[in-house]
Every structure is written in structure tokens, then in C-alpha cells.
N, C-alpha and C positions, 0 to 999 in steps of 0.2 A: 821684204820687210813688213809690208802691210798685212800679208797673210799670217806671218808669225805673230804680230801684235794682236790680230783678231783671234788667233788660235789660243793664245794665253790669256785672253780676256775672260774665258770661261773657267770658273774655279775647278771643275772636275779635270779639265785638261792640265791645269797647273799641277794638280795632285798627281796625275799620271806621269807628268814630266819629272816630278820629284822621285817617284817610284823607280823610274828607269834611268835616273841620273848616273849612278855609278855601277850599274849592272844591267845585263840583258835579262828580260823577263818575257815569258810567253803571254799571249793575250789572255788566256784563261786565268793565269795567276794574277795578272793585273786586275781583271774583272772581279776576282775574289775579294778585293779590297773595297768594293763599292756595292751599294744596294740598287743596282740597275742591271738591266739585261746584258748579256754578253754582246749581242748585236749593237747595243748602245755604246759599249766600250770600243767595239771595233770601229764604229763611226768616229768616235773621238780620236782613236789612233790614226785613222785615215786622214783626218784634218791635220793632226800634228805632223804626220809624215809628209803631206802635200805642202805644208808650210816649211819643211826642212828642219823641224825641231827634233824629230826622231828618225832613226833609220830602222829598217826591218831586214832581217835575213832569214832565209828558210833553213831549218834544221829538221830534216825528215819531213814529217807532216805538220810541224809547228812553225810559226813565225815568231822570231825573237825580236823584241824591240829594245832599243837603247837610245838615250838622249844624244843629241849632236851638240856638244858644248860650243863648237865654233859658231853655230847659228845663234845660240843663246847669247854668246858673247857679243855678236853684232847687234842684237836687239838691246842688250844692256848698254852698249856704248851709245846707241841712238837715244835711248831714254835718259841716260846720264847727262846728255847735253841739255835736255830740258830741265833736269833736276838742278844742275849747276847754275843755269840761268835763274831759276826760281830762287835758289838759295842766295844768289848774289842780290836779287831784288829784295828779298826778305832782309838781308843784312843791311842794305842801304836804308830801307824803311825803319828798321829797328834803331839804327844809329841816328836817323833824323828824329825819331820819337824821343830818344834819349836826350838829344840836344834840346828839344822843345821843353821837356820836363826840367832839365837843368836850368834853362833860362827862366822858367816860371819860379822855381825854387829860389834862384838868385834874386829875382825881382821882389819876391815876398820878403826875403831877408833884409833887403835894403829898405823896404816900406816899413818894417817894424822898428828900424833904428831911429 
């Protein structure tokens, strides 16, 4: 999990992951989408592969890369747990703030009478 999170922390790797999400692409075609060297893209692909986020298969002299949705799903579930907790805390704080504002407004209304 840690390797996958570190891998997707880099914006170019996230972009690569999006490119190979629904289809297999060779490294050269992936590299054509970026203004960096092919060896740099190969390095990014290696990191993604080692993290289990993409798979690679040989087809003749080429390697074809494809996203591994099952690993991305695991990462998503892991991160959603944090998101859900944060949203719950935000909801509690927003409701508390709303109650404070309501009390202030009610007090002001009584003071004006």
C-alpha cells in the first residue's frame, strides 16, 4: 500500500496511470504524451509496476502496460477511510458552528425586544 501511495504522489505517474487505465499501451506511445525522455518514462513505469499499479506484458519486442484496477481500488478504499473520517469531523464542526450562530441570533432578537 505504501509503495502505491508514494507512486501516485507524483503527478506524471498519475497521468500515466490515466493513459493506461482502459487500454494497453507501449512505453513509446506513453512517452509521446510527455515532454521528458523515454528513459524517464520507463523509470516512472518501473515504479508503477513495482507498486502493483500497472502490469506489463511482452508482445514481440515491445512491452505493453495496463493499469491494475484491483490495486487502485485497494488504495482508494484506504484513502476513503480517511476522507470519510474527515467529512464526519467537518460535518460535526459545521453543525456546531451553525448552533453557535443560531444561539447568537436568538440572543440578539431577545435583547431587541
